[in-house]
HTML snippet that shows the backbone in 3Dmol.js (N, CA, C, O; Angstrom):
<script src="https://3Dmol.org/build/3Dmol-min.js"></script>
<div id="view" style="width:600px;height:400px;position:relative"></div>
<script>
const pdb = `
ATOM      1  N   UNK A   1      92.697  62.805 139.093  1.00  0.00           N
ATOM      2  CA  UNK A   1      92.708  61.650 139.480  1.00  0.00           C
ATOM      3  C   UNK A   1      93.670  60.851 138.411  1.00  0.00           C
ATOM      4  O   UNK A   1      93.709  61.138 137.215  1.00  0.00           O
ATOM      5  N   UNK A   2      94.346  59.932 138.953  1.00  0.00           N
ATOM      6  CA  UNK A   2      95.369  59.134 138.136  1.00  0.00           C
ATOM      7  C   UNK A   2      94.642  58.315 137.192  1.00  0.00           C
ATOM      8  O   UNK A   2      93.467  58.022 137.415  1.00  0.00           O
ATOM      9  N   UNK A   3      95.346  57.860 135.985  1.00  0.00           N
ATOM     10  CA  UNK A   3      94.907  57.007 134.986  1.00  0.00           C
ATOM     11  C   UNK A   3      94.558  55.623 135.492  1.00  0.00           C
ATOM     12  O   UNK A   3      95.327  55.069 136.278  1.00  0.00           O
ATOM     13  N   UNK A   4      93.568  55.097 135.134  1.00  0.00           N
ATOM     14  CA  UNK A   4      92.948  53.898 135.393  1.00  0.00           C
ATOM     15  C   UNK A   4      91.975  53.797 136.524  1.00  0.00           C
ATOM     16  O   UNK A   4      91.619  52.752 137.069  1.00  0.00           O
ATOM     17  N   UNK A   5      91.597  54.985 136.803  1.00  0.00           N
ATOM     18  CA  UNK A   5      90.602  55.175 137.963  1.00  0.00           C
ATOM     19  C   UNK A   5      89.353  55.730 137.442  1.00  0.00           C
ATOM     20  O   UNK A   5      89.416  56.742 136.745  1.00  0.00           O
ATOM     21  N   UNK A   6      88.167  55.157 137.712  1.00  0.00           N
ATOM     22  CA  UNK A   6      86.815  55.622 137.086  1.00  0.00           C
ATOM     23  C   UNK A   6      85.919  56.183 138.183  1.00  0.00           C
ATOM     24  O   UNK A   6      85.859  55.644 139.288  1.00  0.00           O
ATOM     25  N   UNK A   7      85.216  57.286 137.860  1.00  0.00           N
ATOM     26  CA  UNK A   7      84.212  57.883 138.801  1.00  0.00           C
ATOM     27  C   UNK A   7      82.924  57.069 138.599  1.00  0.00           C
ATOM     28  O   UNK A   7      82.363  57.085 137.503  1.00  0.00           O
ATOM     29  N   UNK A   8      82.443  56.356 139.635  1.00  0.00           N
ATOM     30  CA  UNK A   8      81.255  55.593 139.513  1.00  0.00           C
ATOM     31  C   UNK A   8      80.090  56.330 140.210  1.00  0.00           C
ATOM     32  O   UNK A   8      78.936  55.934 140.041  1.00  0.00           O
ATOM     33  N   UNK A   9      80.376  57.409 141.003  1.00  0.00           N
ATOM     34  CA  UNK A   9      79.250  58.038 141.800  1.00  0.00           C
ATOM     35  C   UNK A   9      79.694  59.400 142.141  1.00  0.00           C
ATOM     36  O   UNK A   9      80.881  59.644 142.355  1.00  0.00           O
ATOM     37  N   UNK A  10      78.708  60.352 142.200  1.00  0.00           N
ATOM     38  CA  UNK A  10      78.897  61.635 142.841  1.00  0.00           C
ATOM     39  C   UNK A  10      77.715  61.860 143.664  1.00  0.00           C
ATOM     40  O   UNK A  10      76.593  61.726 143.177  1.00  0.00           O
ATOM     41  N   UNK A  11      77.884  62.176 144.813  1.00  0.00           N
ATOM     42  CA  UNK A  11      76.871  62.327 145.896  1.00  0.00           C
ATOM     43  C   UNK A  11      77.416  63.104 146.969  1.00  0.00           C
ATOM     44  O   UNK A  11      78.426  63.790 146.815  1.00  0.00           O
ATOM     45  N   UNK A  12      76.691  63.011 148.218  1.00  0.00           N
ATOM     46  CA  UNK A  12      77.159  63.753 149.360  1.00  0.00           C
ATOM     47  C   UNK A  12      78.285  63.116 149.992  1.00  0.00           C
ATOM     48  O   UNK A  12      78.477  61.921 149.770  1.00  0.00           O
ATOM     49  N   UNK A  13      79.045  63.756 150.743  1.00  0.00           N
ATOM     50  CA  UNK A  13      80.291  62.956 151.336  1.00  0.00           C
ATOM     51  C   UNK A  13      79.899  61.895 152.169  1.00  0.00           C
ATOM     52  O   UNK A  13      80.603  60.886 152.129  1.00  0.00           O
ATOM     53  N   UNK A  14      78.867  61.908 152.960  1.00  0.00           N
ATOM     54  CA  UNK A  14      78.396  60.990 153.879  1.00  0.00           C
ATOM     55  C   UNK A  14      78.079  59.565 153.113  1.00  0.00           C
ATOM     56  O   UNK A  14      78.481  58.480 153.533  1.00  0.00           O
ATOM     57  N   UNK A  15      77.361  59.727 152.027  1.00  0.00           N
ATOM     58  CA  UNK A  15      76.929  58.527 151.195  1.00  0.00           C
ATOM     59  C   UNK A  15      78.233  57.969 150.434  1.00  0.00           C
ATOM     60  O   UNK A  15      78.416  56.767 150.236  1.00  0.00           O
ATOM     61  N   UNK A  16      79.055  58.917 150.059  1.00  0.00           N
ATOM     62  CA  UNK A  16      80.203  58.418 149.302  1.00  0.00           C
ATOM     63  C   UNK A  16      81.203  57.714 150.289  1.00  0.00           C
ATOM     64  O   UNK A  16      81.858  56.768 149.853  1.00  0.00           O
ATOM     65  N   UNK A  17      81.349  58.081 151.477  1.00  0.00           N
ATOM     66  CA  UNK A  17      82.140  57.493 152.520  1.00  0.00           C
ATOM     67  C   UNK A  17      81.643  56.124 152.826  1.00  0.00           C
ATOM     68  O   UNK A  17      82.388  55.151 152.946  1.00  0.00           O
ATOM     69  N   UNK A  18      80.160  56.091 152.962  1.00  0.00           N
ATOM     70  CA  UNK A  18      79.460  54.746 153.313  1.00  0.00           C
ATOM     71  C   UNK A  18      79.638  53.685 152.214  1.00  0.00           C
ATOM     72  O   UNK A  18      79.978  52.522 152.434  1.00  0.00           O
ATOM     73  N   UNK A  19      79.372  54.213 151.008  1.00  0.00           N
ATOM     74  CA  UNK A  19      79.532  53.398 149.885  1.00  0.00           C
ATOM     75  C   UNK A  19      81.052  52.865 149.631  1.00  0.00           C
ATOM     76  O   UNK A  19      81.247  51.718 149.230  1.00  0.00           O
ATOM     77  N   UNK A  20      82.018  53.695 149.867  1.00  0.00           N
ATOM     78  CA  UNK A  20      83.381  53.341 149.930  1.00  0.00           C
ATOM     79  C   UNK A  20      83.784  52.317 150.948  1.00  0.00           C
ATOM     80  O   UNK A  20      84.682  51.510 150.709  1.00  0.00           O
ATOM     81  N   UNK A  21      83.143  52.344 152.056  1.00  0.00           N
ATOM     82  CA  UNK A  21      83.379  51.387 153.174  1.00  0.00           C
ATOM     83  C   UNK A  21      82.823  49.978 152.734  1.00  0.00           C
ATOM     84  O   UNK A  21      83.489  48.960 152.923  1.00  0.00           O
ATOM     85  N   UNK A  22      81.630  49.955 152.165  1.00  0.00           N
ATOM     86  CA  UNK A  22      81.023  48.856 151.572  1.00  0.00           C
ATOM     87  C   UNK A  22      81.906  48.181 150.481  1.00  0.00           C
ATOM     88  O   UNK A  22      82.089  46.964 150.448  1.00  0.00           O
ATOM     89  N   UNK A  23      82.392  48.985 149.669  1.00  0.00           N
ATOM     90  CA  UNK A  23      83.297  48.310 148.652  1.00  0.00           C
ATOM     91  C   UNK A  23      84.554  47.783 149.246  1.00  0.00           C
ATOM     92  O   UNK A  23      84.970  46.664 148.946  1.00  0.00           O
ATOM     93  N   UNK A  24      85.200  48.609 150.126  1.00  0.00           N
ATOM     94  CA  UNK A  24      86.315  48.105 150.771  1.00  0.00           C
ATOM     95  C   UNK A  24      86.261  46.875 151.589  1.00  0.00           C
ATOM     96  O   UNK A  24      87.226  46.120 151.705  1.00  0.00           O
ATOM     97  N   UNK A  25      84.979  46.667 152.222  1.00  0.00           N
ATOM     98  CA  UNK A  25      84.729  45.512 152.977  1.00  0.00           C
ATOM     99  C   UNK A  25      84.679  44.363 151.962  1.00  0.00           C
ATOM    100  O   UNK A  25      84.946  43.227 152.355  1.00  0.00           O
ATOM    101  N   UNK A  26      84.364  44.580 150.721  1.00  0.00           N
ATOM    102  CA  UNK A  26      84.229  43.325 149.733  1.00  0.00           C
ATOM    103  C   UNK A  26      85.616  43.307 148.999  1.00  0.00           C
ATOM    104  O   UNK A  26      85.695  42.721 147.919  1.00  0.00           O
ATOM    105  N   UNK A  27      86.707  43.924 149.540  1.00  0.00           N
ATOM    106  CA  UNK A  27      87.988  43.937 148.810  1.00  0.00           C
ATOM    107  C   UNK A  27      88.166  44.707 147.473  1.00  0.00           C
ATOM    108  O   UNK A  27      89.003  44.417 146.618  1.00  0.00           O
ATOM    109  N   UNK A  28      87.329  45.662 147.406  1.00  0.00           N
ATOM    110  CA  UNK A  28      87.399  46.436 146.149  1.00  0.00           C
ATOM    111  C   UNK A  28      88.122  47.771 146.509  1.00  0.00           C
ATOM    112  O   UNK A  28      87.750  48.434 147.477  1.00  0.00           O
ATOM    113  N   UNK A  29      89.188  48.163 145.693  1.00  0.00           N
ATOM    114  CA  UNK A  29      89.815  49.334 146.038  1.00  0.00           C
ATOM    115  C   UNK A  29      89.060  50.519 145.673  1.00  0.00           C
ATOM    116  O   UNK A  29      88.669  50.585 144.508  1.00  0.00           O
ATOM    117  N   UNK A  30      88.767  51.546 146.538  1.00  0.00           N
ATOM    118  CA  UNK A  30      87.852  52.598 146.370  1.00  0.00           C
ATOM    119  C   UNK A  30      88.351  53.768 147.101  1.00  0.00           C
ATOM    120  O   UNK A  30      88.869  53.669 148.213  1.00  0.00           O
ATOM    121  N   UNK A  31      88.177  54.996 146.410  1.00  0.00           N
ATOM    122  CA  UNK A  31      88.632  56.113 147.048  1.00  0.00           C
ATOM    123  C   UNK A  31      87.601  57.300 146.844  1.00  0.00           C
ATOM    124  O   UNK A  31      86.915  57.368 145.824  1.00  0.00           O
ATOM    125  N   UNK A  32      87.522  58.279 147.919  1.00  0.00           N
ATOM    126  CA  UNK A  32      86.458  59.295 147.974  1.00  0.00           C
ATOM    127  C   UNK A  32      87.453  60.475 147.560  1.00  0.00           C
ATOM    128  O   UNK A  32      88.564  60.556 148.084  1.00  0.00           O
ATOM    129  N   UNK A  33      87.011  61.385 146.601  1.00  0.00           N
ATOM    130  CA  UNK A  33      87.663  62.525 146.415  1.00  0.00           C
ATOM    131  C   UNK A  33      86.440  63.659 146.704  1.00  0.00           C
ATOM    132  O   UNK A  33      85.429  63.733 146.004  1.00  0.00           O
ATOM    133  N   UNK A  34      86.700  64.459 147.774  1.00  0.00           N
ATOM    134  CA  UNK A  34      85.810  65.345 148.343  1.00  0.00           C
ATOM    135  C   UNK A  34      86.045  66.751 147.417  1.00  0.00           C
ATOM    136  O   UNK A  34      87.090  67.400 147.458  1.00  0.00           O
ATOM    137  N   UNK A  35      84.962  67.067 146.640  1.00  0.00           N
ATOM    138  CA  UNK A  35      84.939  68.237 146.001  1.00  0.00           C
ATOM    139  C   UNK A  35      83.814  69.304 146.459  1.00  0.00           C
ATOM    140  O   UNK A  35      83.357  70.173 145.717  1.00  0.00           O
ATOM    141  N   UNK A  36      83.459  69.098 147.761  1.00  0.00           N
ATOM    142  CA  UNK A  36      82.609  69.902 148.376  1.00  0.00           C
ATOM    143  C   UNK A  36      83.348  71.297 148.849  1.00  0.00           C
ATOM    144  O   UNK A  36      84.517  71.236 149.230  1.00  0.00           O
ATOM    145  N   UNK A  37      82.735  72.395 148.821  1.00  0.00           N
ATOM    146  CA  UNK A  37      83.219  73.608 149.310  1.00  0.00           C
ATOM    147  C   UNK A  37      83.216  73.561 150.838  1.00  0.00           C
ATOM    148  O   UNK A  37      82.155  73.271 151.392  1.00  0.00           O
ATOM    149  N   UNK A  38      84.350  73.830 151.603  1.00  0.00           N
ATOM    150  CA  UNK A  38      84.427  73.682 152.943  1.00  0.00           C
ATOM    151  C   UNK A  38      83.620  74.866 153.675  1.00  0.00           C
ATOM    152  O   UNK A  38      83.150  74.671 154.796  1.00  0.00           O
ATOM    153  N   UNK A  39      83.485  75.976 153.080  1.00  0.00           N
ATOM    154  CA  UNK A  39      82.852  77.152 153.604  1.00  0.00           C
ATOM    155  C   UNK A  39      81.284  77.048 153.556  1.00  0.00           C
ATOM    156  O   UNK A  39      80.537  77.333 154.493  1.00  0.00           O
ATOM    157  N   UNK A  40      80.891  76.581 152.279  1.00  0.00           N
ATOM    158  CA  UNK A  40      79.481  76.898 152.104  1.00  0.00           C
ATOM    159  C   UNK A  40      78.793  75.514 151.967  1.00  0.00           C
ATOM    160  O   UNK A  40      77.570  75.407 151.869  1.00  0.00           O
ATOM    161  N   UNK A  41      79.592  74.529 151.968  1.00  0.00           N
ATOM    162  CA  UNK A  41      79.089  73.021 151.851  1.00  0.00           C
ATOM    163  C   UNK A  41      78.186  72.766 150.739  1.00  0.00           C
ATOM    164  O   UNK A  41      77.156  72.108 150.888  1.00  0.00           O
ATOM    165  N   UNK A  42      78.534  73.253 149.663  1.00  0.00           N
ATOM    166  CA  UNK A  42      77.979  72.737 148.273  1.00  0.00           C
ATOM    167  C   UNK A  42      78.744  72.136 147.416  1.00  0.00           C
ATOM    168  O   UNK A  42      79.925  72.477 147.365  1.00  0.00           O
ATOM    169  N   UNK A  43      78.328  71.273 146.690  1.00  0.00           N
ATOM    170  CA  UNK A  43      79.224  70.431 145.742  1.00  0.00           C
ATOM    171  C   UNK A  43      79.025  68.934 146.211  1.00  0.00           C
ATOM    172  O   UNK A  43      78.191  68.651 147.071  1.00  0.00           O
ATOM    173  N   UNK A  44      79.789  68.040 145.638  1.00  0.00           N
ATOM    174  CA  UNK A  44      79.691  66.727 145.796  1.00  0.00           C
ATOM    175  C   UNK A  44      81.108  66.151 146.118  1.00  0.00           C
ATOM    176  O   UNK A  44      82.168  66.736 145.893  1.00  0.00           O
ATOM    177  N   UNK A  45      80.957  64.861 146.705  1.00  0.00           N
ATOM    178  CA  UNK A  45      82.183  63.869 146.631  1.00  0.00           C
ATOM    179  C   UNK A  45      81.993  62.769 145.636  1.00  0.00           C
ATOM    180  O   UNK A  45      80.913  62.227 145.402  1.00  0.00           O
ATOM    181  N   UNK A  46      83.218  62.467 145.031  1.00  0.00           N
ATOM    182  CA  UNK A  46      83.153  61.508 144.011  1.00  0.00           C
ATOM    183  C   UNK A  46      83.836  60.235 144.361  1.00  0.00           C
ATOM    184  O   UNK A  46      84.997  60.270 144.769  1.00  0.00           O
ATOM    185  N   UNK A  47      83.149  59.035 144.220  1.00  0.00           N
ATOM    186  CA  UNK A  47      83.804  57.890 144.443  1.00  0.00           C
ATOM    187  C   UNK A  47      84.437  57.245 143.198  1.00  0.00           C
ATOM    188  O   UNK A  47      83.807  57.172 142.142  1.00  0.00           O
ATOM    189  N   UNK A  48      85.634  56.800 143.327  1.00  0.00           N
ATOM    190  CA  UNK A  48      86.378  56.223 142.315  1.00  0.00           C
ATOM    191  C   UNK A  48      86.967  54.790 142.693  1.00  0.00           C
ATOM    192  O   UNK A  48      87.325  54.436 143.816  1.00  0.00           O
ATOM    193  N   UNK A  49      86.990  54.090 141.597  1.00  0.00           N
ATOM    194  CA  UNK A  49      87.431  52.542 141.691  1.00  0.00           C
ATOM    195  C   UNK A  49      88.322  52.298 140.399  1.00  0.00           C
ATOM    196  O   UNK A  49      88.171  52.966 139.375  1.00  0.00           O
ATOM    197  N   UNK A  50      89.249  51.302 140.529  1.00  0.00           N
ATOM    198  CA  UNK A  50      90.062  51.120 139.470  1.00  0.00           C
ATOM    199  C   UNK A  50      89.219  50.495 138.268  1.00  0.00           C
ATOM    200  O   UNK A  50      88.212  49.814 138.458  1.00  0.00           O
ATOM    201  N   UNK A  51      89.732  50.796 137.022  1.00  0.00           N
ATOM    202  CA  UNK A  51      88.948  50.560 135.778  1.00  0.00           C
ATOM    203  C   UNK A  51      88.486  49.063 135.787  1.00  0.00           C
ATOM    204  O   UNK A  51      87.346  48.714 135.478  1.00  0.00           O
ATOM    205  N   UNK A  52      89.399  48.293 136.139  1.00  0.00           N
ATOM    206  CA  UNK A  52      89.044  46.744 136.062  1.00  0.00           C
ATOM    207  C   UNK A  52      88.128  46.245 137.244  1.00  0.00           C
ATOM    208  O   UNK A  52      87.927  45.044 137.421  1.00  0.00           O
ATOM    209  N   UNK A  53      87.632  47.139 137.973  1.00  0.00           N
ATOM    210  CA  UNK A  53      86.686  46.615 139.134  1.00  0.00           C
ATOM    211  C   UNK A  53      85.407  47.518 139.126  1.00  0.00           C
ATOM    212  O   UNK A  53      84.679  47.550 140.118  1.00  0.00           O
ATOM    213  N   UNK A  54      85.118  48.301 137.929  1.00  0.00           N
ATOM    214  CA  UNK A  54      84.005  49.025 137.761  1.00  0.00           C
ATOM    215  C   UNK A  54      82.686  48.287 137.806  1.00  0.00           C
ATOM    216  O   UNK A  54      81.767  48.658 138.537  1.00  0.00           O
ATOM    217  N   UNK A  55      82.614  47.281 137.042  1.00  0.00           N
ATOM    218  CA  UNK A  55      81.407  46.405 136.968  1.00  0.00           C
ATOM    219  C   UNK A  55      81.085  45.682 138.186  1.00  0.00           C
ATOM    220  O   UNK A  55      79.925  45.608 138.592  1.00  0.00           O
ATOM    221  N   UNK A  56      82.074  45.141 138.788  1.00  0.00           N
ATOM    222  CA  UNK A  56      81.893  44.391 140.049  1.00  0.00           C
ATOM    223  C   UNK A  56      81.435  45.449 141.081  1.00  0.00           C
ATOM    224  O   UNK A  56      80.466  45.160 141.782  1.00  0.00           O
ATOM    225  N   UNK A  57      82.079  46.723 141.251  1.00  0.00           N
ATOM    226  CA  UNK A  57      81.705  47.687 142.167  1.00  0.00           C
ATOM    227  C   UNK A  57      80.278  48.096 142.056  1.00  0.00           C
ATOM    228  O   UNK A  57      79.511  48.132 143.018  1.00  0.00           O
ATOM    229  N   UNK A  58      79.950  48.417 140.775  1.00  0.00           N
ATOM    230  CA  UNK A  58      78.481  48.754 140.569  1.00  0.00           C
ATOM    231  C   UNK A  58      77.427  47.785 140.893  1.00  0.00           C
ATOM    232  O   UNK A  58      76.337  48.142 141.340  1.00  0.00           O
ATOM    233  N   UNK A  59      77.780  46.418 140.646  1.00  0.00           N
ATOM    234  CA  UNK A  59      77.003  45.451 141.048  1.00  0.00           C
ATOM    235  C   UNK A  59      76.698  45.364 142.633  1.00  0.00           C
ATOM    236  O   UNK A  59      75.588  45.258 143.156  1.00  0.00           O
ATOM    237  N   UNK A  60      77.835  45.428 143.206  1.00  0.00           N
ATOM    238  CA  UNK A  60      77.704  45.518 144.750  1.00  0.00           C
ATOM    239  C   UNK A  60      76.889  46.548 145.325  1.00  0.00           C
ATOM    240  O   UNK A  60      76.091  46.367 146.244  1.00  0.00           O
ATOM    241  N   UNK A  61      77.131  47.689 144.720  1.00  0.00           N
ATOM    242  CA  UNK A  61      76.427  48.942 145.126  1.00  0.00           C
ATOM    243  C   UNK A  61      74.939  48.802 144.804  1.00  0.00           C
ATOM    244  O   UNK A  61      74.094  49.294 145.552  1.00  0.00           O
ATOM    245  N   UNK A  62      74.586  48.069 143.589  1.00  0.00           N
ATOM    246  CA  UNK A  62      73.211  47.894 143.293  1.00  0.00           C
ATOM    247  C   UNK A  62      72.474  46.922 144.252  1.00  0.00           C
ATOM    248  O   UNK A  62      71.281  47.028 144.540  1.00  0.00           O
ATOM    249  N   UNK A  63      73.322  45.955 144.718  1.00  0.00           N
ATOM    250  CA  UNK A  63      72.744  44.963 145.626  1.00  0.00           C
ATOM    251  C   UNK A  63      72.175  45.706 146.904  1.00  0.00           C
ATOM    252  O   UNK A  63      71.041  45.612 147.373  1.00  0.00           O
ATOM    253  N   UNK A  64      73.132  46.392 147.307  1.00  0.00           N
ATOM    254  CA  UNK A  64      72.857  47.224 148.574  1.00  0.00           C
ATOM    255  C   UNK A  64      71.781  48.181 148.634  1.00  0.00           C
ATOM    256  O   UNK A  64      71.212  48.474 149.685  1.00  0.00           O
ATOM    257  N   UNK A  65      71.480  48.707 147.410  1.00  0.00           N
ATOM    258  CA  UNK A  65      70.276  49.476 147.194  1.00  0.00           C
ATOM    259  C   UNK A  65      68.908  48.885 147.008  1.00  0.00           C
ATOM    260  O   UNK A  65      67.895  49.548 147.232  1.00  0.00           O
ATOM    261  N   UNK A  66      68.877  47.574 146.578  1.00  0.00           N
ATOM    262  CA  UNK A  66      67.837  46.830 146.370  1.00  0.00           C
ATOM    263  C   UNK A  66      67.021  46.448 147.739  1.00  0.00           C
ATOM    264  O   UNK A  66      66.012  45.746 147.681  1.00  0.00           O
TER     265      UNK A  66
END
`;
const viewer = $3Dmol.createViewer("view");
viewer.addModel(pdb, "pdb");
viewer.setStyle({}, {cartoon: {color: "spectrum"}});
viewer.zoomTo();
viewer.render();
</script>
């Protein structure tokens, strides 16, 4: 991953995509890196946001979990 991006979550691909969509709807840059094995479907997807948006992104995701 490029400098300036921080991993805020490692989870299943579906959950990462959903949380990425939530952040993008709130105008937070977010990307999902799929590190799941394509043959055996083990591993996780990682959600990254820019370093200056980490706190806001975590707050938004915490609101959605409450």
